[in-house]
N, C-alpha and C positions, 0 to 999 in steps of 0.2 A: 504494500500500500504506500503511495507517495506521501511524503510529508506535506502537511498543509502549511502554507505560507501566511503569516500574519499580514493584514493590510498595511501595517507599519513598515513591513519589509518589502513592499512592492516597489518597483522602479519609480512609479509616480510619487510615492511617499518620500523615497530617498532623494529624488530630484527636488521636491518641494522643500524639504528640510535643508538640503545643501544650498539651494537658492536663497533661503532665509539667512543662513550663516554667511554666505559670501556678500549678500546685500548689507547685512549688519556690519561686516568688516569694512565694506566700502563706505557706508554712511559714517561709521565711526572714525575712519581715516579723515574724511573731509571735516567732520565736526571737530575732531581733535586739532586739526590744523587751524581751523577757524578760531578756536578758543585759546590756542597756545602760541603757534608760530606767528600768526598775524599780529597779535598784541606785542609779542616779543620783538618783531622786526620794526615795529613803530618806534621803538626806543633806541635804535641804533642810528649811526650816521649814514649819510647818503651812499658813500662808497662801500661801507660795510654791508649795507642793505643790498646793493646791487651785486656784490661779490657773493653774499649769502644766497640770494635767489638764483644766481647763475649756477652756483655749486649744487644747490638742491635740485634744480631743474635738470641738471646733468645726471646726478646720482639716482634720481627717481626712475630713470629709464632702465629698469632691471626686471628680471623674470618674476620676482615676487610681486611687484606692483602690477605688472601686466596680467598675472594670473588672477588677481582680484579685479582689476579694471575691466579686462575683456572676459574673464570668467563670469562676471556678473551678467554681462550681456548674453553669453551663451546659455548660462543656466536659466535666466529668466525667459529667454526665448523657448528653450526646450521644455521648461515647466509649463509655460503657457500653452504650447502645442499639446502636451500631455493632458492638460486640464480641459481641453476643448469639450464642451458639452456638460461640464460640471457646474453650471449655474454661477452662483456667486464666487466660488473659488476661481473659476475661469475669469470672471470679470475683474476681480481684484488682481489676479496675476497679470492680466492684460494691462491694467492701469499701472502696475509696477513696472512692466516692460516699457510702456510708453513714457512714463516719467523718467526712467533711466536713459532711454535712447534719446529722447528729445530734450531732456533737461540736463542730466549729468554728462552723458557722452557728448551731446550736441554743443553744450556750452564749453566743455573742455576742448573739444576738437576745433570748434569755430571761434573760440575766444581766448582761452588761456594758452593753448599751444602756440598760436601765432604770436602772442605777446612774449612767451618764453623764447621762441625762435628769434624774435627781434632783439631781445636782450642778449641771447647767446652769441649773436653776430657782432656784438660790440666788444672791442678790446678795452677793457675797463682801465688798464694801466695808462692808456693814452688820454684819459679824461681829466680835466681840471675840476676843481671843486664846483664851479658854476655848472659845468656840463653834467657832472654827476647828479647835481640837484635837479636839473632839467629832465634828465633821463628818468630819475626816480619818479618825478611828478608825472611824467608821461606814462609810466608803467604801473606804479603801485595802486593808485585809486581805482583804475579800471580793472586791474587784475583781481583786487580784493572784492570789488562788487560782483564780478563774474564768479569768483570762488564762493561767495555767500549764496548766490543763486544756485550753483551746482550742489552746494551743501544742502540747501532746502529741498531740491529735487531728489537727492540721494536719500534724505531722511523720509520724504514722502513715499518714495519707491519702496524703502524698507518697511514702512508702515503698511503699504498695500500688500506686500508679499507676506507679512505677518498675518494680516486679515485673511489672505488666501489660505494660509496654513490653518488658521483657526476654523474657517468655514469648511475646509476639506475634512479635517480630522473630526470635527463635530458631526459632519454628515456621515462619517463612518460609524460613529457611535449610535446614530439613529437608524442604522440599517438592521 
């Protein structure tokens, strides 16, 4: 006689829980940056700020970050496909995916990355104090506003996938 698999062990359940974890890591990363790195960089000088942001923007391009950043997209997409026809669970998952794609990813790719690339192209050693101040002014306010927006979208996406999990697992209990 074959072993009976618990609904919690189904691929759908595993993807749903994994999407929740990755979305939480993603939202947590953006939130932690918003409440720690941004306030910290506001307290340093112009050249130090530019050097810090340039260094962080280079260091963040690593496999661990991409696993969370792109893994969130893949897991939310796959989970949404898996939940098609599941009523509210599907609707919440679709909302999580849309918020992530058009909010978090869209803002990052369309806003923060071009600013990062602009900053990366600058030889900071060649800047005088006035030029460093101007570059910071050109970069910081816009980058921080975009970051706040993507943080909000990441948090909302996490909330939606949490609601999708709750709805799905509550429906299993009602069967």
